[in-house]
C-alpha positions, 0 to 999 in steps of 0.5 A, spaced: 500 500 500 502 506 498 502 512 503 500 519 501 505 524 502 500 529 506 493 527 508 489 532 512 482 531 515 478 537 513 471 536 515 469 529 512 474 530 506 481 528 506 486 533 502 492 530 499 498 534 497 505 531 495 510 535 499 513 530 504 508 529 509 505 523 512 498 524 517 493 519 519 486 520 518 485 521 526 490 526 527 494 522 531 501 523 528 503 528 522 510 527 520 515 529 514 519 525 510 526 524 512 531 529 511 535 527 505 541 531 500 543 528 493 547 531 487 545 528 480 550 529 475 546 525 470 541 530 468 545 536 468 548 538 475 542 538 480 542 538 488 536 536 491 534 536 499 528 535 503 526 535 510 523 539 515 525 546 518 527 546 525 529 553 529 536 553 531 537 560 533 534 567 532 530 573 535 523 575 534 522 570 529 518 563 529 519 556 525 512 553 524 511 546 526 510 541 523 513 543 516 516 540 510 520 543 504 523 540 498 529 544 494 531 543 487 538 547 485 540 547 478 547 549 478 547 550 470 542 555 471 544 558 477 537 557 480 534 554 486 526 553 487 523 551 494 516 548 495 514 548 502 508 546 506 506 547 514 500 545 518 497 549 523 491 548 528 486 553 527 481 551 532 482 545 537 482 539 533 482 542 526 488 543 522 489 547 516 494 545 511 498 551 508 502 550 501 506 556 501 508 560 495 514 557 491 521 561 493 526 562 488 533 563 490 539 565 486 546 561 487 551 566 489 557 561 490 559 554 490 565 553 493 568 547 497 562 543 496 557 548 499 552 551 495 550 558 497 543 561 494 540 568 496 532 568 496 528 573 491 521 575 489 519 573 482 522 578 478 529 576 482 530 582 486 531 581 494 526 581 499 524 588 502 523 585 509 529 580 510 535 577 507 534 570 506 540 565 505 540 558 503 546 553 504 547 546 502 553 542 503 552 535 499 558 532 502 556 533 509 548 532 508 546 539 511 542 544 509 541 551 513 537 557 512 538 564 515 533 570 515 536 577 517 531 583 518 532 589 514 530 597 515 524 598 510 523 605 508 515 608 508 512 601 509 505 601 506 506 608 505 506 609 513 513 610 516 519 606 516 519 599 519 526 597 522 526 589 522 534 589 523 533 586 530 530 580 527 534 574 525 532 566 524 537 560 523 534 554 521 537 547 519 533 542 515 532 535 519 
């Protein structure tokens, strides 16, 4: 029998998404796929990683759990894409699946077996609120993501917003 990657009970219907979750229909357990990092050279030069983000440090930011992420980097194109999902409890006993928007990363370096990429919006520009950096080490089978807040001038036409004290470091497990 094949298990769905993600099953969440919504009323009497089961919603299924393929991003790495397994869940029982009775909500007794939700777990993400095991962490993996791989490098394929037969289909170009592709680095893949998947797992669940765990917070290892930070200030004024959280990592929602459970969550899952799937990352694919094409080093020839100089781009990475990351798909994410998280499950949150909207009321006692009721959980909601959130499929987050795909995030594009631009590979900024690849030295000593470590790939470093910077997140950007759909046009390729850096995010206005935070710098987000992804580091993948194929040799060590490790993935980290760091967030650093920025100062935003005239946020929503109002006043300057200072997010420079916010930071978060996560590791894929």
